[in-house]
C-alpha positions, 0 to 999 in steps of 0.5 A: 961303966959308961957307954959314951956311944949310947949317950951320943945317939941320944944327943944325936936324936935330941939334936935332930928333933931340935933341928926339925923342930925349928924347920917346922916352926919356920915353915908353919909360920909362912903357912899360917900367914898364908891362911890369914892372908887367904881369909883377908882375901875372902873378906875383900871378895877375892875367892881366886887369890884365897884359893891359890893362897890355900893351895900354897898352904896345902903344899907346905903342910904336905911337905912337913907331914913326913917329919910330923908322922915320924915325930907326932910331938911336932904336930903340937904348937905351930903345925897344928895352929897353922892347920887350924887357921887353914881349916878356918879359911876353907870353912869360911871359903866353903860357907861363902861359895855354897852356904854350908859348913865344911866337913871333916872329910873335906880337911884331911890335913886337919886332925879331929881336935883341929876340926873341932876347933871353934875359931874354924867351926864358927867362921861363918859369922866372919862375913857379917862386918864385911860382906853382909852388912845390911843384909839382915836375911843373910845374917839371920841365916848365920844366926838361925839355923847355922849358929843355933844348930852348931850350939846344940851339937857342941852341947853334946860334947863333954869338953871339960877344962880342955882348950876346947872348953875355952873356945866353946865359951866364945861360941856364946859370945859369937851368938850374942854378937850376931843377936845384937847385929840383927837387932841393930839392923832391924832398928836401922831397917825400921828407922829407914822405912818411917823416914821413907814413908815421911818423904812419901807423904803428899803435902797438905793442900792450902786449907787442908792441913791440920792447921787449917782454919775452921770455917 
């Protein structure tokens, strides 16, 4: 009445899946760390190092891809998170080099949802506190037309209550942050101009200032 061979096959399949899952988690921990380091390298202006780190991420992803293809459930979790981080780093690198957003076709390792991840799509604002502070023209480019254009595109999606919906809500916060940065920089710039004008104002000669006695 009981086929022990059948149970053994199921048990072996479960054990194989668990072993693969542990391998994926361990390797993806390394790849996600490398992707984060690549973003940090870009913050420091070291694009060569960032590109080398991203090549290592791609090597790990391709190493794991056969297992992911055979067991698609393994993509959820660590692998997907590492690919989102990788996509974000790639988007950041491309924005700094060419001033544009990355296209899905340029991220063959990422699936559709990973490409839509807002942490990646909004990575253009990352340079603001690091590389672009004080450059009001470039920050304005991040806000308009880039940020507003992305907002317009995502408003056409029906995200419902998915994980992407929560990330979409962060888009409004990011745009607000850029607006505040622009406002603060404009105040600083105006204050600097007034200070400069005051310093360049010629000193009044004796008897010609506002407090000079009227004869």
